[in-house]
C-alpha positions as a LaTeX table, in Angstrom:
\begin{tabular}{lrrr}
\hline
Residue & $x$ (\AA) & $y$ (\AA) & $z$ (\AA) \\
\hline
Met1 & 5.32 & 3.86 & $-64.59$ \\
Asn2 & 3.90 & 6.55 & $-67.02$ \\
Leu3 & 1.66 & 5.58 & $-69.60$ \\
Gln4 & 0.25 & 7.75 & $-72.64$ \\
Ile5 & $-2.67$ & 6.03 & $-74.50$ \\
Val6 & $-3.31$ & 7.71 & $-78.09$ \\
Gly7 & $-5.99$ & 7.30 & $-80.75$ \\
Val8 & $-9.38$ & 8.61 & $-82.22$ \\
Gly9 & $-13.04$ & 8.81 & $-80.59$ \\
Gly10 & $-14.70$ & 5.33 & $-81.01$ \\
Gln11 & $-11.64$ & 3.35 & $-80.69$ \\
Gly12 & $-12.20$ & 2.17 & $-77.02$ \\
Ile13 & $-9.49$ & 4.04 & $-75.29$ \\
Leu14 & $-11.36$ & 5.08 & $-72.40$ \\
Leu15 & $-12.24$ & 1.55 & $-71.81$ \\
Ser16 & $-8.85$ & 0.80 & $-72.15$ \\
Ser17 & $-7.36$ & 2.72 & $-69.40$ \\
Lys18 & $-10.44$ & 1.66 & $-67.49$ \\
Val19 & $-9.46$ & $-1.78$ & $-67.22$ \\
Ile20 & $-5.48$ & $-0.87$ & $-67.07$ \\
Gly21 & $-6.79$ & 1.46 & $-64.00$ \\
Gly22 & $-8.78$ & $-1.43$ & $-62.38$ \\
Ala23 & $-5.68$ & $-3.47$ & $-62.48$ \\
Ala24 & $-3.61$ & $-1.38$ & $-60.53$ \\
Leu25 & $-6.21$ & $-0.42$ & $-58.13$ \\
Asp26 & $-6.79$ & $-4.21$ & $-57.57$ \\
Lys27 & $-3.19$ & $-4.74$ & $-56.94$ \\
Gly28 & $-3.32$ & $-1.78$ & $-54.37$ \\
Leu29 & $-1.13$ & 0.69 & $-56.42$ \\
Asp30 & $-1.80$ & 4.70 & $-56.73$ \\
Val31 & $-3.60$ & 5.44 & $-60.41$ \\
Trp32 & $-3.91$ & 9.06 & $-61.73$ \\
Met33 & $-5.78$ & 9.18 & $-65.05$ \\
Ser34 & $-5.90$ & 12.06 & $-67.21$ \\
Glu35 & $-7.99$ & 12.44 & $-70.46$ \\
Val36 & $-8.12$ & 14.83 & $-73.59$ \\
His37 & $-10.63$ & 14.22 & $-76.07$ \\
Gly38 & $-11.29$ & 16.59 & $-78.95$ \\
Met39 & $-14.77$ & 15.87 & $-80.77$ \\
Ala40 & $-13.97$ & 12.19 & $-79.83$ \\
Gln41 & $-17.29$ & 10.95 & $-80.93$ \\
Arg42 & $-16.79$ & 12.19 & $-84.20$ \\
Gly43 & $-13.42$ & 10.42 & $-84.66$ \\
Gly44 & $-11.38$ & 13.41 & $-82.84$ \\
Val45 & $-8.17$ & 13.04 & $-81.14$ \\
Val46 & $-8.18$ & 10.71 & $-77.71$ \\
Val47 & $-5.19$ & 11.18 & $-75.52$ \\
Thr48 & $-5.27$ & 9.31 & $-72.14$ \\
Thr49 & $-2.14$ & 9.70 & $-69.45$ \\
Val50 & $-2.08$ & 6.94 & $-66.95$ \\
Lys51 & 0.43 & 6.88 & $-64.25$ \\
Ile52 & 0.90 & 4.00 & $-61.89$ \\
Gly53 & 3.10 & 3.47 & $-58.75$ \\
Glu54 & 2.92 & 3.68 & $-55.02$ \\
Ile55 & 1.98 & 7.22 & $-54.77$ \\
Val56 & 1.53 & 9.36 & $-57.84$ \\
Tyr57 & 1.33 & 12.95 & $-57.38$ \\
Ser58 & 0.49 & 14.36 & $-61.00$ \\
Pro59 & $-1.51$ & 12.97 & $-64.21$ \\
Leu60 & 1.06 & 14.93 & $-66.22$ \\
Ile61 & 4.27 & 13.04 & $-68.37$ \\
Gly62 & 6.59 & 15.23 & $-69.26$ \\
Asp63 & 8.82 & 14.87 & $-72.78$ \\
Gly64 & 10.94 & 11.99 & $-72.73$ \\
Glu65 & 9.22 & 10.65 & $-69.58$ \\
Ala66 & 6.53 & 7.82 & $-71.09$ \\
His67 & 7.71 & 4.11 & $-69.99$ \\
Ala68 & 5.20 & 3.01 & $-72.68$ \\
Ile69 & 2.94 & 4.41 & $-75.59$ \\
Leu70 & 0.00 & 2.65 & $-76.35$ \\
Gly71 & $-1.21$ & 3.65 & $-79.83$ \\
Phe72 & $-4.71$ & 2.83 & $-81.69$ \\
Glu73 & $-3.85$ & 5.05 & $-84.86$ \\
Pro74 & $-0.48$ & 5.25 & $-86.72$ \\
Val75 & $-0.42$ & 8.99 & $-87.08$ \\
Glu76 & $-1.74$ & 9.77 & $-83.35$ \\
Thr77 & 1.48 & 7.11 & $-82.33$ \\
Tyr78 & 3.68 & 9.42 & $-84.03$ \\
Arg79 & 2.21 & 12.58 & $-82.26$ \\
Ala80 & 2.72 & 11.05 & $-78.99$ \\
Ile81 & 6.53 & 10.11 & $-79.56$ \\
Lys82 & 7.98 & 13.48 & $-78.00$ \\
Arg83 & 7.05 & 11.66 & $-74.70$ \\
Ala84 & 9.10 & 8.65 & $-75.65$ \\
Ala85 & 12.49 & 7.88 & $-74.77$ \\
Lys86 & 15.22 & 5.34 & $-76.44$ \\
Asp87 & 13.78 & 2.45 & $-73.95$ \\
Thr88 & 10.02 & 3.67 & $-74.22$ \\
Trp89 & 8.08 & 0.84 & $-75.41$ \\
Ile90 & 5.97 & 1.82 & $-78.30$ \\
Val91 & 2.92 & $-0.40$ & $-78.93$ \\
Thr92 & 0.62 & 0.59 & $-82.07$ \\
Asn93 & $-1.96$ & $-0.36$ & $-84.50$ \\
Ile94 & $-0.71$ & $-0.57$ & $-88.00$ \\
Ala95 & $-4.53$ & 0.30 & $-89.49$ \\
Pro96 & $-4.76$ & 3.71 & $-90.39$ \\
Ile97 & $-8.33$ & 5.50 & $-89.53$ \\
Val98 & $-8.05$ & 8.33 & $-92.13$ \\
Pro99 & $-9.91$ & 11.51 & $-91.38$ \\
Phe100 & $-12.31$ & 13.42 & $-93.25$ \\
Thr101 & $-9.96$ & 16.27 & $-94.46$ \\
Val102 & $-8.03$ & 13.07 & $-96.15$ \\
Ser103 & $-10.92$ & 11.31 & $-97.39$ \\
Ser104 & $-12.37$ & 14.63 & $-98.65$ \\
Gly105 & $-8.61$ & 15.36 & $-100.65$ \\
Lys106 & $-7.75$ & 17.95 & $-98.66$ \\
Gln107 & $-4.76$ & 16.64 & $-96.86$ \\
Lys108 & $-2.23$ & 13.56 & $-97.49$ \\
Tyr109 & $-2.24$ & 10.97 & $-95.25$ \\
Pro110 & 1.69 & 10.06 & $-94.54$ \\
Lys111 & 3.00 & 6.34 & $-95.88$ \\
Pro112 & 3.00 & 3.92 & $-92.98$ \\
Asp113 & 6.22 & 3.08 & $-93.64$ \\
Glu114 & 7.39 & 6.84 & $-93.14$ \\
Ile115 & 5.26 & 7.00 & $-89.69$ \\
Phe116 & 7.28 & 3.81 & $-88.81$ \\
Gln117 & 10.38 & 4.56 & $-89.73$ \\
Ser118 & 10.15 & 8.06 & $-87.81$ \\
Ile119 & 8.63 & 6.10 & $-84.48$ \\
Glu120 & 12.04 & 3.75 & $-84.78$ \\
Lys121 & 14.44 & 6.94 & $-84.94$ \\
Val122 & 13.09 & 7.62 & $-81.25$ \\
Ser123 & 12.70 & 4.03 & $-79.57$ \\
Asp124 & 14.43 & 0.70 & $-80.12$ \\
Arg125 & 11.21 & $-0.65$ & $-78.77$ \\
Leu126 & 8.50 & $-0.89$ & $-81.17$ \\
Ile127 & 5.63 & $-3.54$ & $-81.71$ \\
Lys128 & 3.48 & $-3.33$ & $-84.49$ \\
Val129 & 0.06 & $-5.19$ & $-84.65$ \\
Asp130 & $-2.68$ & $-5.32$ & $-86.69$ \\
Ala131 & $-5.58$ & $-4.81$ & $-84.46$ \\
Lys132 & $-8.22$ & $-4.86$ & $-86.59$ \\
Lys133 & $-7.48$ & $-8.45$ & $-88.19$ \\
Leu134 & $-6.67$ & $-10.20$ & $-84.35$ \\
Ala135 & $-10.04$ & $-8.77$ & $-83.08$ \\
Gln136 & $-11.80$ & $-10.42$ & $-86.19$ \\
Glu137 & $-9.96$ & $-13.47$ & $-85.62$ \\
Ala138 & $-11.28$ & $-13.61$ & $-81.92$ \\
Gly139 & $-14.44$ & $-12.42$ & $-83.12$ \\
Ala140 & $-15.87$ & $-9.12$ & $-83.27$ \\
Ala141 & $-13.50$ & $-6.13$ & $-85.04$ \\
Ile142 & $-14.73$ & $-4.17$ & $-81.70$ \\
Ala143 & $-12.29$ & $-5.38$ & $-79.88$ \\
Gln144 & $-9.13$ & $-4.35$ & $-81.07$ \\
Asn145 & $-8.63$ & $-2.26$ & $-77.68$ \\
Ile146 & $-8.31$ & $-5.25$ & $-76.02$ \\
Val147 & $-6.20$ & $-6.97$ & $-78.73$ \\
Met148 & $-3.98$ & $-3.63$ & $-78.08$ \\
Leu149 & $-3.73$ & $-4.10$ & $-74.27$ \\
Gly150 & $-2.54$ & $-7.74$ & $-74.76$ \\
Ala151 & 0.03 & $-6.40$ & $-76.86$ \\
Leu152 & 1.07 & $-3.89$ & $-74.26$ \\
Thr153 & 0.91 & $-6.51$ & $-71.51$ \\
Ala154 & 3.35 & $-8.85$ & $-73.25$ \\
Thr155 & 6.09 & $-6.27$ & $-73.15$ \\
Asp156 & 6.22 & $-5.89$ & $-69.12$ \\
Ala157 & 5.94 & $-2.16$ & $-69.11$ \\
Leu158 & 2.87 & $-2.85$ & $-67.01$ \\
Pro159 & 3.39 & $-3.06$ & $-62.94$ \\
Phe160 & 0.97 & $-6.20$ & $-63.34$ \\
Ser161 & 0.73 & $-9.67$ & $-64.57$ \\
Arg162 & $-1.28$ & $-11.29$ & $-67.84$ \\
Glu163 & $-3.54$ & $-12.77$ & $-65.43$ \\
Glu164 & $-4.01$ & $-9.46$ & $-63.29$ \\
Met165 & $-5.17$ & $-7.78$ & $-66.52$ \\
Glu166 & $-7.34$ & $-10.69$ & $-67.81$ \\
Asn167 & $-9.14$ & $-10.55$ & $-64.19$ \\
Ser168 & $-9.40$ & $-6.51$ & $-64.76$ \\
Ile169 & $-10.80$ & $-7.21$ & $-68.13$ \\
Arg170 & $-13.33$ & $-9.57$ & $-66.59$ \\
Lys171 & $-14.37$ & $-6.84$ & $-63.90$ \\
Asn172 & $-14.88$ & $-4.24$ & $-66.42$ \\
Val173 & $-16.08$ & $-5.80$ & $-69.61$ \\
Pro174 & $-19.94$ & $-6.79$ & $-69.82$ \\
Glu175 & $-20.17$ & $-10.39$ & $-68.98$ \\
Lys176 & $-21.69$ & $-11.40$ & $-72.41$ \\
Phe177 & $-18.27$ & $-10.24$ & $-74.07$ \\
Val178 & $-15.72$ & $-11.21$ & $-71.76$ \\
Glu179 & $-15.01$ & $-14.70$ & $-73.51$ \\
Leu180 & $-14.46$ & $-12.70$ & $-76.87$ \\
Asn181 & $-12.49$ & $-9.96$ & $-74.99$ \\
Leu182 & $-9.86$ & $-12.61$ & $-73.42$ \\
Arg183 & $-9.41$ & $-14.02$ & $-77.19$ \\
Ala184 & $-8.39$ & $-10.56$ & $-78.41$ \\
Phe185 & $-6.31$ & $-10.24$ & $-75.54$ \\
Asp186 & $-4.53$ & $-13.24$ & $-76.09$ \\
Leu187 & $-3.98$ & $-12.56$ & $-79.68$ \\
Gly188 & $-2.85$ & $-9.77$ & $-78.80$ \\
Phe189 & $-0.29$ & $-10.73$ & $-76.28$ \\
Arg190 & 0.75 & $-13.20$ & $-78.59$ \\
Ser191 & 1.30 & $-10.98$ & $-81.59$ \\
Ala192 & 3.87 & $-8.84$ & $-79.65$ \\
Lys193 & 5.77 & $-11.49$ & $-78.17$ \\
Glu194 & 6.37 & $-13.14$ & $-81.35$ \\
Gln195 & 8.43 & $-9.77$ & $-82.21$ \\
Met196 & 10.45 & $-9.53$ & $-79.18$ \\
\hline
\end{tabular}
């Protein structure tokens, strides 16, 4: 299973990949992860590749080889679509994080409709999630990453069940935040199921 997770620094992408990797290891699967982050703590691009299987030889994913793309930011999702094919699940947050170059007036952020129309030309399987709204509903905006994991899990792209993902959340999230994150996961899961 080839998964690419994309977004910007501070969105919890590394924790998300840890939860997925933990679920894979608990199931006895081989997992490789590769991370690229540029100025991640300052809102720079973060790309994590996760490959899961009986035996995984490399963490790299070629163009058109992703089974799923999990996008925490719409433009970063768009930038990752070269890894997608028609049957790739693309699960994206709809809330943009406007970079400094846009807020300073040096560049323009594309219109959300244009982003999603471009993604839909590549894949027939697009799930759009308002992760911020759902995370706030769960109890804290910081849980957006777990909302997104819930939505991805709903697609059945991952080689493990909802319960296995919830168990990995319990193991990888600090105990005092587990219930909040399980609520966020459930809201993301239900949001994706409603769109399928």
